[in-house]
Structures are given as structure tokens and as C-alpha cells.
Short mmCIF file of the C-alpha atoms (twelve columns), coordinates in Angstrom:
data_MODEL
# 
_entry.id   MODEL 
# 
loop_
_atom_site.group_PDB 
_atom_site.id 
_atom_site.type_symbol 
_atom_site.label_atom_id 
_atom_site.label_alt_id 
_atom_site.label_comp_id 
_atom_site.label_asym_id 
_atom_site.label_seq_id 
_atom_site.Cartn_x 
_atom_site.Cartn_y 
_atom_site.Cartn_z 
_atom_site.pdbx_PDB_model_num 
ATOM 1   C CA . MET A 1   -58.185 45.233 35.092 1 
ATOM 2   C CA . ALA A 2   -59.075 44.306 31.499 1 
ATOM 3   C CA . HIS A 3   -56.064 42.072 31.276 1 
ATOM 4   C CA . LEU A 4   -57.082 39.841 34.005 1 
ATOM 5   C CA . GLN A 5   -59.001 36.620 32.864 1 
ATOM 6   C CA . GLU A 6   -62.613 36.165 34.418 1 
ATOM 7   C CA . ALA A 7   -61.488 33.089 36.316 1 
ATOM 8   C CA . ALA A 8   -58.563 35.126 38.050 1 
ATOM 9   C CA . VAL A 9   -60.930 37.953 38.982 1 
ATOM 10  C CA . LYS A 10  -63.398 35.407 40.617 1 
ATOM 11  C CA . GLN A 11  -60.575 33.834 42.578 1 
ATOM 12  C CA . ILE A 12  -59.190 37.126 43.697 1 
ATOM 13  C CA . CYS A 13  -62.668 38.312 44.804 1 
ATOM 14  C CA . GLU A 14  -63.151 35.048 46.640 1 
ATOM 15  C CA . ILE A 15  -59.694 35.501 48.439 1 
ATOM 16  C CA . CYS A 16  -60.777 39.055 49.431 1 
ATOM 17  C CA . GLU A 17  -64.250 37.827 50.680 1 
ATOM 18  C CA . ARG A 18  -62.370 35.199 52.689 1 
ATOM 19  C CA . TYR A 19  -60.978 37.957 54.931 1 
ATOM 20  C CA . LYS A 20  -63.689 40.361 54.996 1 
ATOM 21  C CA . ASP A 21  -64.277 40.080 58.729 1 
ATOM 22  C CA . GLU A 22  -60.540 40.574 59.668 1 
ATOM 23  C CA . THR A 23  -59.445 43.858 61.142 1 
ATOM 24  C CA . THR A 24  -56.259 44.076 58.977 1 
ATOM 25  C CA . PRO A 25  -56.710 41.538 56.040 1 
ATOM 26  C CA . LEU A 26  -54.246 42.927 53.490 1 
ATOM 27  C CA . MET A 27  -51.209 40.717 54.370 1 
ATOM 28  C CA . MET A 28  -53.446 37.705 54.416 1 
ATOM 29  C CA . ILE A 29  -54.952 38.613 51.067 1 
ATOM 30  C CA . LEU A 30  -51.700 39.319 49.478 1 
ATOM 31  C CA . SER A 31  -50.005 36.204 50.804 1 
ATOM 32  C CA . ASP A 32  -52.939 34.071 49.266 1 
ATOM 33  C CA . ILE A 33  -52.749 35.818 45.913 1 
ATOM 34  C CA . GLN A 34  -48.878 35.454 45.779 1 
ATOM 35  C CA . LYS A 35  -49.212 31.711 46.612 1 
ATOM 36  C CA . GLU A 36  -51.870 31.214 43.932 1 
ATOM 37  C CA . TYR A 37  -50.334 33.266 41.138 1 
ATOM 38  C CA . GLY A 38  -46.626 33.793 42.112 1 
ATOM 39  C CA . TYR A 39  -46.838 37.640 41.873 1 
ATOM 40  C CA . ILE A 40  -49.084 40.571 42.426 1 
ATOM 41  C CA . PRO A 41  -49.142 42.973 39.396 1 
ATOM 42  C CA . LEU A 42  -50.721 46.388 39.497 1 
ATOM 43  C CA . GLU A 43  -53.953 45.163 38.030 1 
ATOM 44  C CA . VAL A 44  -54.381 42.662 40.773 1 
ATOM 45  C CA . GLN A 45  -53.600 45.415 43.379 1 
ATOM 46  C CA . GLU A 46  -56.308 47.670 41.784 1 
ATOM 47  C CA . LEU A 47  -58.849 44.850 42.046 1 
ATOM 48  C CA . VAL A 48  -57.773 44.222 45.821 1 
ATOM 49  C CA . SER A 49  -58.367 47.999 46.305 1 
ATOM 50  C CA . GLU A 50  -61.733 47.905 44.863 1 
ATOM 51  C CA . LYS A 51  -62.780 44.965 46.858 1 
ATOM 52  C CA . THR A 52  -61.406 45.917 50.223 1 
ATOM 53  C CA . GLY A 53  -61.515 49.811 50.243 1 
ATOM 54  C CA . ILE A 54  -57.564 49.849 50.865 1 
ATOM 55  C CA . SER A 55  -55.860 52.360 48.597 1 
ATOM 56  C CA . VAL A 56  -53.756 51.064 45.706 1 
ATOM 57  C CA . ALA A 57  -50.808 53.260 47.264 1 
ATOM 58  C CA . GLU A 58  -51.082 51.318 50.575 1 
ATOM 59  C CA . ILE A 59  -51.165 47.934 48.699 1 
ATOM 60  C CA . TYR A 60  -48.372 48.832 46.432 1 
ATOM 61  C CA . GLY A 61  -46.267 49.984 49.400 1 
ATOM 62  C CA . VAL A 62  -46.726 46.565 51.181 1 
ATOM 63  C CA . VAL A 63  -45.968 44.718 47.996 1 
ATOM 64  C CA . THR A 64  -42.892 46.647 47.342 1 
ATOM 65  C CA . PHE A 65  -41.799 46.655 50.957 1 
ATOM 66  C CA . TYR A 66  -41.759 42.960 51.731 1 
ATOM 67  C CA . SER A 67  -39.255 40.745 49.691 1 
ATOM 68  C CA . PHE A 68  -41.567 37.762 49.604 1 
ATOM 69  C CA . TYR A 69  -44.167 39.561 47.429 1 
ATOM 70  C CA . SER A 70  -43.281 40.104 43.852 1 
ATOM 71  C CA . LEU A 71  -44.620 42.532 41.065 1 
ATOM 72  C CA . LYS A 72  -43.392 40.292 38.395 1 
ATOM 73  C CA . PRO A 73  -43.585 36.474 37.761 1 
ATOM 74  C CA . LYS A 74  -40.706 34.489 39.387 1 
ATOM 75  C CA . GLY A 75  -38.936 31.849 37.682 1 
ATOM 76  C CA . LYS A 76  -39.506 28.093 38.380 1 
ATOM 77  C CA . ASN A 77  -36.286 28.157 40.569 1 
ATOM 78  C CA . VAL A 78  -35.680 31.048 42.782 1 
ATOM 79  C CA . VAL A 79  -32.051 31.555 43.651 1 
ATOM 80  C CA . GLY A 80  -31.394 33.693 46.705 1 
ATOM 81  C CA . CYS A 81  -27.849 34.556 47.554 1 
ATOM 82  C CA . CYS A 82  -27.301 35.710 51.125 1 
ATOM 83  C CA . LEU A 83  -25.317 39.071 51.095 1 
ATOM 84  C CA . GLY A 84  -25.519 39.517 54.871 1 
ATOM 85  C CA . THR A 85  -22.301 40.466 56.656 1 
ATOM 86  C CA . ALA A 86  -21.074 36.970 57.343 1 
ATOM 87  C CA . CYS A 87  -21.787 35.636 53.833 1 
ATOM 88  C CA . TYR A 88  -20.346 38.815 52.331 1 
ATOM 89  C CA . VAL A 89  -16.997 38.569 54.094 1 
ATOM 90  C CA . LYS A 90  -16.758 34.875 52.913 1 
ATOM 91  C CA . GLY A 91  -17.240 35.618 49.240 1 
ATOM 92  C CA . ALA A 92  -20.947 35.852 48.608 1 
ATOM 93  C CA . GLN A 93  -20.552 38.770 46.188 1 
ATOM 94  C CA . GLN A 94  -18.387 36.563 43.934 1 
ATOM 95  C CA . VAL A 95  -20.897 33.848 44.196 1 
ATOM 96  C CA . ILE A 96  -23.925 35.929 43.251 1 
ATOM 97  C CA . ASP A 97  -21.841 37.560 40.506 1 
ATOM 98  C CA . LYS A 98  -21.061 33.986 39.106 1 
ATOM 99  C CA . PHE A 99  -24.796 33.044 39.287 1 
ATOM 100 C CA . SER A 100 -25.459 36.359 37.309 1 
ATOM 101 C CA . GLU A 101 -22.964 35.693 34.715 1 
ATOM 102 C CA . LEU A 102 -23.976 32.077 34.035 1 
ATOM 103 C CA . LEU A 103 -27.735 32.809 34.081 1 
ATOM 104 C CA . GLY A 104 -27.395 36.060 32.014 1 
ATOM 105 C CA . ILE A 105 -29.505 37.979 34.632 1 
ATOM 106 C CA . LYS A 106 -28.979 40.527 37.297 1 
ATOM 107 C CA . PRO A 107 -30.389 40.122 40.852 1 
ATOM 108 C CA . GLY A 108 -34.123 40.841 40.821 1 
ATOM 109 C CA . GLU A 109 -34.446 39.525 37.315 1 
ATOM 110 C CA . THR A 110 -35.791 36.291 35.759 1 
ATOM 111 C CA . SER A 111 -34.187 34.277 32.938 1 
ATOM 112 C CA . GLU A 112 -35.982 34.468 29.522 1 
ATOM 113 C CA . ASP A 113 -36.619 30.715 29.657 1 
ATOM 114 C CA . GLY A 114 -38.459 31.262 33.032 1 
ATOM 115 C CA . LEU A 115 -36.416 28.720 34.765 1 
ATOM 116 C CA . PHE A 116 -34.514 30.997 37.148 1 
ATOM 117 C CA . THR A 117 -34.953 34.040 39.191 1 
ATOM 118 C CA . LEU A 118 -31.948 35.587 40.936 1 
ATOM 119 C CA . ASP A 119 -32.400 37.415 44.303 1 
ATOM 120 C CA . ALA A 120 -29.933 39.050 46.547 1 
ATOM 121 C CA . LEU A 121 -31.040 38.542 50.174 1 
ATOM 122 C CA . ARG A 122 -30.110 40.045 53.258 1 
ATOM 123 C CA . CYS A 123 -29.132 37.701 56.381 1 
ATOM 124 C CA . ILE A 124 -30.963 34.423 56.117 1 
ATOM 125 C CA . GLY A 125 -29.705 33.284 59.499 1 
ATOM 126 C CA . ALA A 126 -27.181 30.880 58.090 1 
ATOM 127 C CA . CYS A 127 -23.963 32.644 59.274 1 
ATOM 128 C CA . GLY A 128 -22.368 29.497 60.562 1 
ATOM 129 C CA . ILE A 129 -22.369 28.070 57.016 1 
ATOM 130 C CA . ALA A 130 -21.541 31.214 55.091 1 
ATOM 131 C CA . PRO A 131 -21.773 31.995 52.227 1 
ATOM 132 C CA . ALA A 132 -25.227 30.426 51.942 1 
ATOM 133 C CA . VAL A 133 -27.446 30.128 48.830 1 
ATOM 134 C CA . GLN A 134 -31.130 29.229 48.975 1 
ATOM 135 C CA . ILE A 135 -32.908 27.812 46.106 1 
ATOM 136 C CA . ASN A 136 -36.673 26.917 46.315 1 
ATOM 137 C CA . GLY A 137 -36.180 26.844 50.029 1 
ATOM 138 C CA . THR A 138 -33.188 24.525 50.192 1 
ATOM 139 C CA . VAL A 139 -30.045 26.105 51.678 1 
ATOM 140 C CA . TYR A 140 -26.748 25.337 50.182 1 
ATOM 141 C CA . PRO A 141 -23.955 25.892 52.726 1 
ATOM 142 C CA . LYS A 142 -20.402 27.148 52.101 1 
ATOM 143 C CA . MET A 143 -21.003 27.999 48.414 1 
ATOM 144 C CA . SER A 144 -18.097 28.955 46.182 1 
ATOM 145 C CA . VAL A 145 -17.733 30.169 42.747 1 
ATOM 146 C CA . ASP A 146 -16.822 26.618 41.484 1 
ATOM 147 C CA . LYS A 147 -19.906 25.050 42.850 1 
ATOM 148 C CA . VAL A 148 -22.289 27.453 40.990 1 
ATOM 149 C CA . ALA A 149 -22.293 25.864 37.457 1 
ATOM 150 C CA . PRO A 150 -22.859 22.284 38.699 1 
ATOM 151 C CA . LEU A 151 -25.902 23.547 40.854 1 
ATOM 152 C CA . ILE A 152 -27.408 25.383 37.908 1 
ATOM 153 C CA . GLU A 153 -27.125 22.283 35.787 1 
ATOM 154 C CA . GLN A 154 -28.734 20.289 38.527 1 
ATOM 155 C CA . TYR A 155 -31.770 22.517 38.604 1 
ATOM 156 C CA . ARG A 156 -31.815 22.744 34.851 1 
ATOM 157 C CA . GLY A 157 -31.817 18.888 34.543 1 
ATOM 158 C CA . GLU A 158 -34.729 18.671 37.079 1 
ATOM 159 C CA . GLY A 159 -37.291 20.614 35.211 1 
ATOM 160 C CA . ALA A 160 -36.089 21.658 31.681 1 
# 
């Protein structure tokens, strides 16, 4: 916990305190921390454990089980490529491979400039518009390899 700044420790303690009367507070605590900081590293899990009495092993298990929690900081733009069955049979693997090639990262990684995180997703419920890509919550239908570079450039232009 020596790496956490005093303000972060205070904020995390306040989040834990907010849910002290809940029967099962862990998901709410982790969700608030994820929203506030964008990820939940081990030292934060240790602090939550200390404040709640929930073991670090249980907290780590929850953080690593649910895809919406992250152990590492995510990029400004989170690119999620659906690899569910409908998307996969319509070319999603080639789409995610193209994102990977152009961004220079593998699924689960963040670009060095911090602009992009690439995630492989399971079904996102967009089977009728497969293959689908989701960036920061916006779904892009019927993606193809030739649409990947312009889409990356669009997001580079918005925040670079």
C-alpha cells in the first residue's frame, strides 16, 4: 500500500465505508473503485481487504472473473471486438487481428501512448449486425478489415 497516494487511500476508505451496512458489499465497492480509477491493482485490493475483512483471494477472484474489472489501467479508448459465434463466422477474427496489427498490441493490452486498449469480447448481443465492434460503448455494425484503419484514425483525431 506504500504506492498509493494519501488521497487515493482516503477515497477508497470512503468507498468501503459507504457500503459497510450492506450484506454483500464487494461488487458495489469494486464498481465504484473501477469507475473512479479505471482499474483495481493488487495494492487497492489489499486495502479493500483490510477495510472490509474480505480476503484478498476472494477480491482478486472477483476482479479477475468479471471482464468489466481490470487489474491494469485501460486506454482512453477501449476497443472491444466481439468474438461470439455470429461475429466469428462473419469475420470477427480478421477484424480483431487488424486492430491488433495497426495498434501494435494484442487483446488485453494497452497501447504505449495510452490511447487504446484492445479487448476480445464474447457475445455482446449484436448478432444481427455481426461482426460488431464496441468502442467506449458505441457499437459499430458489420465491421470489416477495411473499416478498421479509418475507425482508429477517427479516435486518434478526437483525443490525441
